[in-house]
N, C-alpha and C positions, 0 to 999 in steps of 0.2 A: 541515720547512723544507728547501728545496732550490733550487739554481740550475740552470736549463736553459740549456745553452750548446753551442757548437761550439768545441772547444778549439784549433782552428787559426785561428780568427777573431780579429782584434785587439781588438774591444770586450770580449769575455769575458775576455781576458787582462788587461785593465785591472782588472777586478773581482777576478780571482784574485790579482794582485799586491797590491792594496789589502787584501784579507782576510789574505793571508800576513803583511803588515807588522803587522797588528793581532792576529795569532795567533788568528784565528777559523777554526775548522773547520766545514765544511758539506758536505752531500751535493751531488754534481753529477750531472746527467743529460744525456747527450749527445744533441743534435739534429743529425742529419746533413744539413747544408745541401746537400751534393753529391747527396743522394738526395731533396731537396726536402721533407724532413720538417717544415721550418718552415712549409710551406704547408698542412699537414694541418689539418682542422677543430679538433682538440683543442688544438693549439698556437695556432692563430689566435684561439681563444676567449680565450686568456690574453693575447695581444698581437696585435691586429688589424693591426699594421704588419708582422707576420711577421719580426721581428728578434730576434736573441739578443744578450745574455742576458736571461733573465726570472727574477726571484726569486719563488718560490711559497711563501707563508707557510703555517703549520700550519692556518689557518682557510680556506685555499683562495684567499685574495686574492693578486693578482699585482702585482708592481712591475717595470716594464721601464725601459729607458734606464740605461746604465752608471752615470752620475753620480747618478741617483736611488737606485740600489741602494747605492752607496757612502755617500750621505747617510744612508740608513736605518741602516747599520751604524755610521756615525760618531756618530749620536745614541745608539745603544745602548751603544757603547763609545768614549768620546771620546779615550782615549789609546791610542797616540800620535795627536796631532791632525793628521791627513793633509789635512784641509780648512782648516787654519789655526787659530790660537789668538788670541783677543782680536779686537776690532773691526778693527784695522788688519791683523792677520795673516790674518783670514778674507777681508777685502777684497782684499788683495794676492794671496792664493792663488787666489781666484775670478777675479781679473783675468788672471793668467798662465795659469791653466787654460783660460780662455775663449780667450785669444790663441793658445795652443798648439793647442787643438782646432780653431779656425777657420782658422788660417793655416799649420798643419803637418799635423796628423792628417787633416783633411778633404781637403786637396789630395793627400796621399799615397794615401788610400783612393780618391779619384776617379780618379787616374791608374791605379790597379790595376783598378778596376771597368770603366773605359772602354777600356783597352788590352790587358788580359790575355786571351788566348784562352779560358781556363777560365771567364771570366765572360760569354761570349757569350750563353749561354742564360739567364742570371740578370739581367743588366743590359740591359733591353730598352727603348729601343734603346741599343746602345753607340754613343757619339759620340766617335770618335777625336780629333777636334779639341779637344774638351773635356778629354780625358785629357792631351793634349800641353800644353794651356794651363796645367794645374795643376802640371806638373812644375817649371817655374821658380818658381812661387809657393812651393812647399815649400823650394826651395833658398834663396830670399830670406829665409825665416823662419829657416833654419839660420844664416845670416849674422848676422841680428839677435840670435839667441840667443847666438852666439859673443861678440858685443860685450857683452851683458848679463852673461854668465858670467865675464867678466873682473873683475866687481865683487863677486861672491858665489859661494858654493859650489853653491847649488841655484837652480833657476829662479825660485822665488818668494821666496827669502831664504836664511836660515841653516839651515833645516830641510828635509829631504826631504818632499815633498808630492805630492798628486794631480797637480799640474802636471808634476812629474818623471815620474810614472808614464805619463801621456798622451804626453809627449815621447819617453820610452824606447820605448814600443810603436810610436809613429809612425816613429821612426828605424829600428827593426828591421823594420818593415813596408815600408820603402823597398826592401829586397832583393827580395821578390816583385813589388813594383811596378816594379822595374828602374829605380830612381832611385839613381844613384851618389852617395855622400856625398863632398863635397869634402875634399881633404886639406890644406887651408890654414886650418883652423878649430881652433887649438890649445886654446882654452878649452872648446869643445864636445867635443873629443876627451877632455880631462881629465874633464869631467863624465860623458861616456858611459862611460868606463872605470870610473868609480866606481859609477855607478848600476847598470850591467850586472853588476858583481861582487857586488851584494847578493844574498843567497839568494833573496829574493822574485822576482828577475828570471827565475828558472827555474821559477816556480810554474805 
């Protein structure tokens, strides 16, 4: 069993943090996106969308999409319950994971992909107007999260979850996307300081 990834990309980092929190060790194989290794036939056979990460099981079957990989390991090792516990806990975690992914993580990545010069040969076509449009969307979501985090320690409730992992990766990816984090969000700042201090944040 191994995970094929590019360790500088945000999606693989979500999986690494998730597995660190669960204390699951696994082999990693690097796919150099800068050298277009994700477009080679062998990798394309595993994931026709040519995206990392991909979990390759011992029988050769492959699972792609970060959350699908996390779900696989959550089923194998339920504790700690990073995808929520109980009917309400799972629903709330899924709700906030989805919100963070669509309204923070996605806008940040789109800003990066459509505005960063390094993506010119990979995001074809780059649409600068689309990149600029997503910048304020990410900032709006940060403001919403700041209000929500006044009521609870973590994004989905009392416990650290996949929603926090996705948000942490998104906030950190704002730096290469050249989106400046506002300095008037004290609840978000408190949350960020806490989650970024977890050992898993350096996975």
